[in-house]
MOPAC internal coordinates of N, CA, C and O (Angstrom, degrees):
PM7 1SCF
backbone

  N    0.0000 0     0.00 0     0.00 0    0    0    0
  C    1.4106 1     0.00 0     0.00 0    1    0    0
  C    1.6077 1   111.57 1     0.00 0    2    1    0
  O    1.2310 1   122.27 1   -45.70 1    3    2    1
  N    1.2772 1   113.26 1   134.30 1    3    2    1
  C    1.4743 1   115.62 1  -169.29 1    5    3    2
  C    1.3833 1   114.50 1   -72.36 1    6    5    3
  O    1.2310 1   117.01 1   159.62 1    7    6    5
  N    1.2710 1   123.29 1   -20.38 1    7    6    5
  C    1.5153 1   122.69 1  -177.69 1    9    7    6
  C    1.5864 1   111.48 1   -87.96 1   10    9    7
  O    1.2310 1   121.23 1   179.10 1   11   10    9
  N    1.3081 1   115.25 1    -0.90 1   11   10    9
  C    1.4629 1   120.32 1  -177.26 1   13   11   10
  C    1.5500 1   109.94 1  -101.81 1   14   13   11
  O    1.2310 1   121.89 1   -58.99 1   15   14   13
  N    1.2885 1   113.98 1   121.01 1   15   14   13
  C    1.5997 1   115.38 1   177.55 1   17   15   14
  C    1.5629 1   108.45 1   -62.08 1   18   17   15
  O    1.2310 1   121.37 1   -40.92 1   19   18   17
  N    1.3351 1   114.98 1   139.08 1   19   18   17
  C    1.3584 1   121.60 1   179.67 1   21   19   18
  C    1.5400 1   110.31 1   -54.24 1   22   21   19
  O    1.2310 1   121.87 1   -47.46 1   23   22   21
  N    1.4070 1   114.03 1   132.54 1   23   22   21
  C    1.3959 1   125.26 1   175.90 1   25   23   22
  C    1.4973 1   114.27 1    80.41 1   26   25   23
  O    1.2310 1   117.85 1  -179.74 1   27   26   25
  N    1.3321 1   121.69 1     0.26 1   27   26   25
  C    1.4405 1   126.60 1   177.17 1   29   27   26
  C    1.4431 1   116.03 1   -64.75 1   30   29   27
  O    1.2310 1   121.41 1   135.34 1   31   30   29
  N    1.4257 1   114.90 1   -44.66 1   31   30   29
  C    1.5045 1   111.88 1   176.54 1   33   31   30
  C    1.5555 1   110.30 1   -68.26 1   34   33   31
  O    1.2310 1   117.42 1   155.15 1   35   34   33
  N    1.1709 1   122.52 1   -24.85 1   35   34   33
  C    1.5389 1   119.61 1   179.66 1   37   35   34
  C    1.5596 1   104.03 1   -75.14 1   38   37   35
  O    1.2310 1   117.20 1   146.84 1   39   38   37
  N    1.1908 1   122.93 1   -33.16 1   39   38   37
  C    1.5248 1   123.49 1   176.32 1   41   39   38
  C    1.5080 1   110.30 1   -65.71 1   42   41   39
  O    1.2310 1   119.71 1   132.98 1   43   42   41
  N    1.3208 1   118.16 1   -47.02 1   43   42   41
  C    1.4261 1   119.66 1   177.43 1   45   43   42
  C    1.5234 1   116.34 1   -61.93 1   46   45   43
  O    1.2310 1   123.99 1   138.39 1   47   46   45
  N    1.4141 1   109.95 1   -41.61 1   47   46   45
  C    1.4701 1   115.28 1   174.79 1   49   47   46
  C    1.4762 1   114.59 1   -63.00 1   50   49   47
  O    1.2310 1   119.96 1   144.26 1   51   50   49
  N    1.3188 1   117.69 1   -35.74 1   51   50   49
  C    1.3897 1   124.04 1   176.56 1   53   51   50
  C    1.5472 1   117.15 1   -63.83 1   54   53   51
  O    1.2310 1   124.82 1   140.12 1   55   54   53
  N    1.3686 1   108.35 1   -39.88 1   55   54   53
  C    1.5409 1   116.39 1   175.89 1   57   55   54
  C    1.5608 1   106.57 1   -72.01 1   58   57   55
  O    1.2310 1   114.76 1   143.90 1   59   58   57
  N    1.1113 1   127.54 1   -36.10 1   59   58   57
  C    1.4611 1   132.84 1  -174.50 1   61   59   58
  C    1.4662 1   104.67 1   -75.05 1   62   61   59
  O    1.2310 1   115.45 1   135.91 1   63   62   61
  N    1.2733 1   126.25 1   -44.09 1   63   62   61
  C    1.4987 1   130.14 1  -178.70 1   65   63   62
  C    1.6156 1   108.48 1   -63.50 1   66   65   63
  O    1.2310 1   121.45 1   148.09 1   67   66   65
  N    1.3869 1   114.84 1   -31.91 1   67   66   65
  C    1.4444 1   111.65 1  -178.36 1   69   67   66
  C    1.5979 1   112.42 1   -94.02 1   70   69   67
  O    1.2310 1   120.89 1  -166.76 1   71   70   69
  N    1.2646 1   115.90 1    13.24 1   71   70   69
  C    1.4079 1   121.86 1   177.52 1   73   71   70
  C    1.6100 1   107.27 1  -108.82 1   74   73   71
  O    1.2310 1   121.51 1   -43.47 1   75   74   73
  N    1.4384 1   114.73 1   136.53 1   75   74   73
  C    1.5194 1   111.97 1  -174.51 1   77   75   74
  C    1.4935 1   113.41 1   -71.62 1   78   77   75
  O    1.2310 1   119.80 1   165.42 1   79   78   77
  N    1.2923 1   117.98 1   -14.58 1   79   78   77
  C    1.4862 1   120.00 1  -173.84 1   81   79   78
  C    1.6158 1   106.85 1  -145.64 1   82   81   79
  O    1.2310 1   122.18 1     3.69 1   83   82   81
  N    1.3071 1   113.42 1  -176.31 1   83   82   81
  C    1.4311 1   118.05 1   173.74 1   85   83   82
  C    1.4619 1   116.79 1   -57.50 1   86   85   83
  O    1.2310 1   121.34 1   -29.70 1   87   86   85
  N    1.3167 1   115.04 1   150.30 1   87   86   85
  C    1.5512 1   120.27 1  -173.19 1   89   87   86
  C    1.5871 1   103.89 1  -123.41 1   90   89   87
  O    1.2310 1   121.81 1   -42.58 1   91   90   89
  N    1.3871 1   114.14 1   137.42 1   91   90   89
  C    1.4298 1   121.77 1   177.84 1   93   91   90
  C    1.6507 1   106.74 1   -76.74 1   94   93   91
  O    1.2310 1   120.73 1   -24.07 1   95   94   93
  N    1.2294 1   116.20 1   155.93 1   95   94   93
  C    1.4283 1   128.75 1  -179.21 1   97   95   94
  C    1.5771 1   109.66 1   -53.60 1   98   97   95
  O    1.2310 1   121.92 1   129.38 1   99   98   97
  N    1.3160 1   113.93 1   -50.62 1   99   98   97
  C    1.4730 1   118.18 1  -178.10 1  101   99   98
  C    1.5070 1   111.20 1   -62.63 1  102  101   99
  O    1.2310 1   118.13 1   140.42 1  103  102  101
  N    1.2431 1   121.17 1   -39.58 1  103  102  101
  C    1.6233 1   126.14 1   173.08 1  105  103  102
  C    1.5100 1   113.37 1   -60.35 1  106  105  103
  O    1.2310 1   124.40 1   143.99 1  107  106  105
  N    1.4015 1   109.15 1   -36.01 1  107  106  105
  C    1.4059 1   111.05 1  -177.23 1  109  107  106
  C    1.4901 1   112.07 1   -76.93 1  110  109  107
  O    1.2310 1   118.60 1   147.07 1  111  110  109
  N    1.3888 1   120.27 1   -32.93 1  111  110  109
  C    1.3943 1   127.12 1   172.74 1  113  111  110
  C    1.5264 1   111.09 1   -60.39 1  114  113  111
  O    1.2310 1   123.87 1   136.41 1  115  114  113
  N    1.3776 1   110.18 1   -43.59 1  115  114  113
  C    1.5426 1   115.90 1  -177.55 1  117  115  114
  C    1.5906 1   106.80 1   -66.61 1  118  117  115
  O    1.2310 1   118.57 1   140.43 1  119  118  117
  N    1.3613 1   120.34 1   -39.57 1  119  118  117
  C    1.3743 1   125.19 1  -177.48 1  121  119  118
  C    1.5798 1   106.24 1   -65.54 1  122  121  119
  O    1.2310 1   121.17 1   134.29 1  123  122  121
  N    1.2831 1   115.36 1   -45.71 1  123  122  121
  C    1.5301 1   116.98 1  -176.11 1  125  123  122
  C    1.5060 1   111.95 1   -65.82 1  126  125  123
  O    1.2310 1   122.40 1   141.37 1  127  126  125
  N    1.3471 1   113.00 1   -38.63 1  127  126  125
  C    1.5048 1   116.06 1   178.28 1  129  127  126
  C    1.5142 1   111.29 1   -68.81 1  130  129  127
  O    1.2310 1   118.84 1   139.48 1  131  130  129
  N    1.2805 1   119.82 1   -40.52 1  131  130  129
  C    1.5114 1   123.43 1   174.09 1  133  131  130
  C    1.5118 1   109.50 1   -52.48 1  134  133  131
  O    1.2310 1   121.40 1   142.84 1  135  134  133
  N    1.3558 1   114.93 1   -37.16 1  135  134  133
  C    1.4887 1   115.69 1  -177.30 1  137  135  134
  C    1.5960 1   113.27 1   -88.61 1  138  137  135
  O    1.2310 1   123.81 1  -170.86 1  139  138  137
  N    1.3108 1   110.31 1     9.14 1  139  138  137
  C    1.5795 1   115.10 1   175.69 1  141  139  138
  C    1.5168 1   110.74 1    92.57 1  142  141  139
  O    1.2310 1   118.03 1  -173.70 1  143  142  141
  N    1.2961 1   121.35 1     6.30 1  143  142  141
  C    1.4198 1   119.17 1   179.89 1  145  143  142
  C    1.5372 1   114.65 1  -113.44 1  146  145  143
  O    1.2310 1   119.35 1   -89.91 1  147  146  145
  N    1.2804 1   118.84 1    90.09 1  147  146  145
  C    1.4277 1   125.16 1  -178.78 1  149  147  146
  C    1.5230 1   111.52 1   -71.14 1  150  149  147
  O    1.2310 1   119.20 1   -58.09 1  151  150  149
  N    1.3593 1   119.13 1   121.91 1  151  150  149
  C    1.4839 1   119.29 1   178.80 1  153  151  150
  C    1.5450 1   101.09 1  -135.36 1  154  153  151
  O    1.2310 1   123.19 1   -36.82 1  155  154  153
  N    1.3011 1   111.49 1   143.18 1  155  154  153
  C    1.5511 1   118.43 1   174.45 1  157  155  154
  C    1.4707 1   111.57 1   -77.73 1  158  157  155
  O    1.2310 1   115.53 1   -23.89 1  159  158  157
  N    1.2785 1   126.09 1   156.11 1  159  158  157
  C    1.4183 1   133.85 1  -179.04 1  161  159  158
  C    1.5136 1   105.56 1   -53.77 1  162  161  159
  O    1.2310 1   116.88 1   137.14 1  163  162  161
  N    1.2454 1   123.53 1   -42.86 1  163  162  161
  C    1.4455 1   132.57 1  -175.41 1  165  163  162
  C    1.5022 1   107.06 1   -62.20 1  166  165  163
  O    1.2310 1   122.32 1   131.51 1  167  166  165
  N    1.4008 1   113.16 1   -48.49 1  167  166  165
  C    1.5417 1   121.47 1   171.24 1  169  167  166
  C    1.3534 1   117.69 1   -57.92 1  170  169  167
  O    1.2310 1   120.76 1   140.94 1  171  170  169
  N    1.3579 1   116.16 1   -39.06 1  171  170  169
  C    1.4167 1   120.99 1   179.94 1  173  171  170
  C    1.4632 1   110.62 1   -72.28 1  174  173  171
  O    1.2310 1   120.48 1   141.76 1  175  174  173
  N    1.3359 1   116.68 1   -38.24 1  175  174  173
  C    1.4104 1   119.25 1   171.79 1  177  175  174
  C    1.5296 1   118.46 1   -54.32 1  178  177  175
  O    1.2310 1   121.11 1   136.59 1  179  178  177
  N    1.3710 1   115.48 1   -43.41 1  179  178  177
  C    1.3853 1   124.79 1   175.57 1  181  179  178
  C    1.5576 1   110.53 1   -60.79 1  182  181  179
  O    1.2310 1   121.29 1   134.46 1  183  182  181
  N    1.2086 1   115.13 1   -45.54 1  183  182  181
  C    1.6069 1   123.85 1   179.04 1  185  183  182
  C    1.4882 1   104.80 1   -58.70 1  186  185  183
  O    1.2310 1   118.30 1   127.87 1  187  186  185
  N    1.3403 1   120.84 1   -52.13 1  187  186  185
  C    1.5505 1   124.29 1  -178.22 1  189  187  186
  C    1.5197 1   109.73 1   -64.01 1  190  189  187
  O    1.2310 1   118.74 1   141.36 1  191  190  189
  N    1.2516 1   120.00 1   -38.64 1  191  190  189
  C    1.5208 1   126.07 1   177.51 1  193  191  190
  C    1.5537 1   105.28 1   -59.98 1  194  193  191
  O    1.2310 1   122.34 1   125.99 1  195  194  193
  N    1.2638 1   113.11 1   -54.01 1  195  194  193
  C    1.4690 1   120.41 1  -176.58 1  197  195  194
  C    1.5529 1   113.22 1   -60.26 1  198  197  195
  O    1.2310 1   124.04 1   134.01 1  199  198  197
  N    1.3645 1   109.86 1   -45.99 1  199  198  197
  C    1.4459 1   115.23 1   179.46 1  201  199  198
  C    1.5877 1   112.45 1   -66.09 1  202  201  199
  O    1.2310 1   122.68 1   143.74 1  203  202  201
  N    1.2700 1   112.47 1   -36.26 1  203  202  201
  C    1.5197 1   118.46 1   175.45 1  205  203  202
  C    1.5400 1   112.89 1   -61.98 1  206  205  203
  O    1.2310 1   120.12 1   129.71 1  207  206  205
  N    1.4238 1   117.37 1   -50.29 1  207  206  205
  C    1.3571 1   120.26 1   173.79 1  209  207  206
  C    1.5422 1   116.07 1   -56.72 1  210  209  207
  O    1.2310 1   119.12 1   150.94 1  211  210  209
  N    1.4129 1   119.29 1   -29.06 1  211  210  209
  C    1.3643 1   118.34 1  -178.57 1  213  211  210
  C    1.5773 1   113.15 1   -90.91 1  214  213  211
  O    1.2310 1   122.90 1  -176.65 1  215  214  213
  N    1.4902 1   112.05 1     3.35 1  215  214  213
  C    1.3825 1   115.29 1   173.51 1  217  215  214
  C    1.5683 1   110.94 1    78.06 1  218  217  215
  O    1.2310 1   120.90 1  -166.70 1  219  218  217
  N    1.3693 1   115.89 1    13.30 1  219  218  217
  C    1.5242 1   120.10 1   176.47 1  221  219  218
  C    1.5303 1   114.23 1   -95.57 1  222  221  219
  O    1.2310 1   120.34 1   157.90 1  223  222  221
  N    1.4631 1   116.96 1   -22.10 1  223  222  221
  C    1.3974 1   121.81 1   178.72 1  225  223  222
  C    1.6070 1   107.92 1  -124.70 1  226  225  223
  O    1.2310 1   124.62 1   -22.35 1  227  226  225
  N    1.3674 1   108.73 1   157.65 1  227  226  225
  C    1.3967 1   116.31 1   173.12 1  229  227  226
  C    1.6517 1   104.73 1  -131.65 1  230  229  227
  O    1.2310 1   125.03 1   -48.15 1  231  230  229
  N    1.3421 1   107.95 1   131.85 1  231  230  229
  C    1.5215 1   113.70 1  -174.43 1  233  231  230
  C    1.5235 1   104.26 1  -119.63 1  234  233  231
  O    1.2310 1   122.60 1   -54.68 1  235  234  233
  N    1.3610 1   112.63 1   125.32 1  235  234  233
  C    1.4640 1   121.24 1  -171.17 1  237  235  234
  C    1.4749 1   109.08 1  -139.31 1  238  237  235
  O    1.2310 1   119.60 1    -5.57 1  239  238  237
  N    1.3399 1   118.37 1   174.43 1  239  238  237
  C    1.4772 1   119.63 1   179.74 1  241  239  238
  C    1.5809 1   112.48 1   -65.06 1  242  241  239
  O    1.2310 1   120.75 1   156.16 1  243  242  241
  N    1.3276 1   116.16 1   -23.84 1  243  242  241
  C    1.4871 1   112.26 1   178.58 1  245  243  242
  C    1.5406 1   113.71 1   -94.75 1  246  245  243
  O    1.2310 1   120.37 1  -174.37 1  247  246  245
  N    1.2848 1   116.90 1     5.63 1  247  246  245
  C    1.4219 1   123.75 1   173.73 1  249  247  246
  C    1.5109 1   116.33 1   133.21 1  250  249  247
  O    1.2310 1   121.18 1    21.32 1  251  250  249
  N    1.3280 1   115.34 1  -158.68 1  251  250  249
  C    1.3796 1   119.84 1  -177.99 1  253  251  250
  C    1.4842 1   108.66 1  -114.51 1  254  253  251
  O    1.2310 1   120.01 1   -38.65 1  255  254  253
  N    1.4305 1   117.58 1   141.35 1  255  254  253
  C    1.3607 1   116.91 1   179.75 1  257  255  254
  C    1.6215 1   106.42 1  -139.06 1  258  257  255
  O    1.2310 1   121.41 1   -20.53 1  259  258  257
  N    1.3749 1   114.90 1   159.47 1  259  258  257
  C    1.4818 1   119.23 1   176.86 1  261  259  258
  C    1.4717 1   105.50 1   -88.14 1  262  261  259
  O    1.2310 1   122.57 1   -39.93 1  263  262  261
  N    1.3836 1   112.69 1   140.07 1  263  262  261
  C    1.3722 1   121.96 1   176.12 1  265  263  262
  C    1.5052 1   114.26 1   -83.08 1  266  265  263
  O    1.2310 1   118.78 1   -34.50 1  267  266  265
  N    1.3354 1   119.94 1   145.50 1  267  266  265
  C    1.4892 1   116.52 1   179.16 1  269  267  266
  C    1.4586 1   114.71 1   -49.89 1  270  269  267
  O    1.2310 1   117.99 1   -34.43 1  271  270  269
  N    1.3030 1   121.44 1   145.57 1  271  270  269
  C    1.5996 1   120.28 1  -178.04 1  273  271  270
  C    1.5387 1   113.67 1   -56.88 1  274  273  271
  O    1.2310 1   119.68 1   154.75 1  275  274  273
  N    1.4011 1   118.22 1   -25.25 1  275  274  273
  C    1.4274 1   113.47 1  -177.80 1  277  275  274
  C    1.5131 1   110.16 1  -106.11 1  278  277  275
  O    1.2310 1   118.54 1  -163.98 1  279  278  277
  N    1.2224 1   120.40 1    16.02 1  279  278  277
  C    1.4785 1   123.83 1   171.28 1  281  279  278
  C    1.4990 1   120.99 1   -65.09 1  282  281  279
  O    1.2310 1   120.10 1   180.00 1  283  282  281

């Protein structure tokens, strides 16, 4: 997807896989920035939308989670 910075979906998936449960968007933004990757909320929403369409992420009312690799 053209609006997604290269490697950004992998970064989000990595953060989510290291978390025991779903993660809220603001927490994801904080984790990304702590790792030196500043992304806007709109940019994160595009990453989550892209990841959800690919079946790599699940977005629900409790937050975002990574899908199992074989899902």
